[in-house]
N, C-alpha and C positions, 0 to 999 in steps of 0.2 A: 504494499500499500504505499501510495507516496505520502512524504513527510508533510504534516499541516505545518501553516507557516505562522498561525496565530493560536494563542492559546484558547481554551473554553470561555474564558472571561472575555477576551478580545472579539470572539466570535458573538457573544452575547449583544455586544453593541452595535453591530453591524445594521445598518437599514439597507436592504437589498433595494436595487434599482427594479426588480422584477422577481415575484416568486412563482415558481412552477410547481404545481401541486401534481406528481406523478405517481403518488400514493396507489397501490393497487396495480400498477402497470410492471410486467416482467421486462426484464434486460431483452433487448436494447431499448425500449421504449422510453425510460427516462433519459438516457444520454441523448436520445434524437430529439426528446424535448428540450433538453440544455443547450444541444447546438441551435435547434430555432430560436430559443429565448435568448441567446448571447447576441444574435443578430439585431436585437431589439432595444440592447441599453447602449448608453454610450461607452467609449473607449474611458477606462477607470471605472466602469459602473459595476455592480455585483449583482449578479444572479443567485438565487438560493433555490434550491432543487429539493423538494420532498420527497423522499422515495421508501417504500416499504421493502424493496428489494436489497437484500444485503449486499450487492455487488456493486451496487451503483457507485458507491463513493469510491471504490478503486477505480471504476471504469471511468467515472469522469474525472478523477485526479490523472490517470493514465493520458486520457484525452486532452486534458488542460496542457500538460507538460508537452504533449506530442505538437499542439498547434501553436503553442506560444502564450497562452492565457495562465494567470496565476490561481492554482488551486490554493485557498487559503485553509482549508480543514472541513470538519464537519462536527455537528453537535448530534448526540443521540436524544430523540424524543419520545413520547409514547407511542410506541409501536412503528415508528419511522426515523430515518435519518435526515438531517438538514446539511445539505452540501452547499457550501459557498465557494464561487468562482467569480474571481475579478477578470473583467474583460481587459486584455492588454493591447489589441490592435483593431 
């Protein structure tokens, strides 16, 4: 899994430019939603993806690194993960 760049406390303070609720969708659904959502936020903006699929945080982290966005980390919520990525380009 990619290393998170922010602590849980830092992640708690982020206000995402876009929240993508992909709970209930299986891989690769949440990743595809993240890709679509990233194009709707300005450079420097953050998307927050909600996913109940446990591999989403790994997939999104790997995708972010590959395409040059900044994987900020994730928080575990009640039955799902909140995954944060900052748009870099």
